[in-house]
C-alpha positions, 0 to 999 in steps of 0.5 A: 500500500502506497502513500496517497493524498487524502484531502486538501483542508480548508477553514471556511466561515460558512459550510453551506456557502463553501459547498455550494461554491465548490459544487460549481467546480465539480465537487460533491459531498462525499458519502462515507469518510474513506477510513478517516474518522471526522466529526459529524458537525462542522466538517464536510468532505467533498470529492470530484469525479477524479477522486480529488478530496477537499475537506471543509472545516467550519471556522469556529469564530465567524469574526475570524475570516480573511475578509475575502483577502487573497493570500500573497503568492510569496507567503510561505505555505499553501497558495492556491487551487488550480482548475483547468476548464473547458467552459472558461466563461461559464466557469467564471460566471458560476464562480461569481454567481456562487459567492466568489470574486474574479480578480480581473487585474490578474488575467493573462492571455496568450495567443499564437497561431491557432492556439491560445491560453487564458488564465485568471485568479478568482477567490472563493467565498472566504478569499481562498485563491482559485486559479481558472485557466483554459486553452484552445484547442482544449486538452492538447496534453501535459498539464492541459490534458483533458479528463474524459467527461469532466469539463472542470478538471482539478489540476493542482494546488500550489505551495510557496517554498523557502528551499526547492530541493528540500521541499522536493525531498520532503514530498518525494517521501510522501509519494510524489515524483518529479513532473514538469518544471516551469521556469519563470526567471527569464525574462523576469516579470512574465507572470507579474499580473498573476503573482501580483508582484513586480519583476517577479522571478520563480520556478514552478516544480510540478510533482505527481502522486497518481492523479494528485498534483502539487506545484512547488513555487520557489520565488527568487524575486521577491524572496518568499516570506513568512506571513504570520496572519496566514501561517497561524490557523486563526482565520478562514483559509488554507488549513492542511494537507492530509495523507493516507499512510500504511504506517505513521511511524515509518512515514514519520521516520522518512520525513524527519530525515528530509526536513529541518526546523519543524515545530514540535510534533503533536502526539499520535491520536486516533490513528493520525499524526500532525506535523509541519513541512519545511515551509510551515504547511500543516500535514496530517498523517492518517494510518490506513491499513491494507483493505480498509476504506 
């Protein structure tokens, strides 16, 4: 049994509103808990046709939301959710209709010969950054591959990292393998609109574990930075990543060797262990035995 990504966790201020929003992006409330015991109140697990999981947790303090403020892309930790869609205009209309915002100033569009690409940042009802993009023709290959029967494909989620090599080693220990790499250093500034920075310079290393993909973003300009209001779980927004592992002790031993500067681990509780990745991302290891769903 291999390690797999169980869910991406989000703190939300209104469960019903967030479920309604992500349903427009192809998710539905999952039946069963896939082996992970979660509270009956205040948590909803969503899953799409690709098997990708979102775990929505109602934020305990309604006044502690982000006021729909987008997290800076250069703030260390989880940055955004990315969707590759066939019906681009219809998707943006659904985002707006279901309580999200469209950041028109972040749009980047390319056109060459008979092909084009269009991408833009949006936010969900709590200000969590959601990237929507498309190509024409749709689904030519690579990260613009289509999933048959899926018009709004979940592509990947992003993490801003302080050290790319260290983060690669960490996530390799969690079952991810190197995939495509995108170099935005030369010329600098080519993604300034999307990154909402000036003269930005970065490398995006994609990593894949089955159908799950993460993007490790190493910024060179501006330098990645620790932003306490987003790093400490005191407000709505990105919360954690959950992984199914055959053995917590075995998985933890491999991760310890691949990381530096962690905070204190929490003790194993109800078959799970919570710790931090090298960039402050909260990680939950969930022990799942062979044949147990």
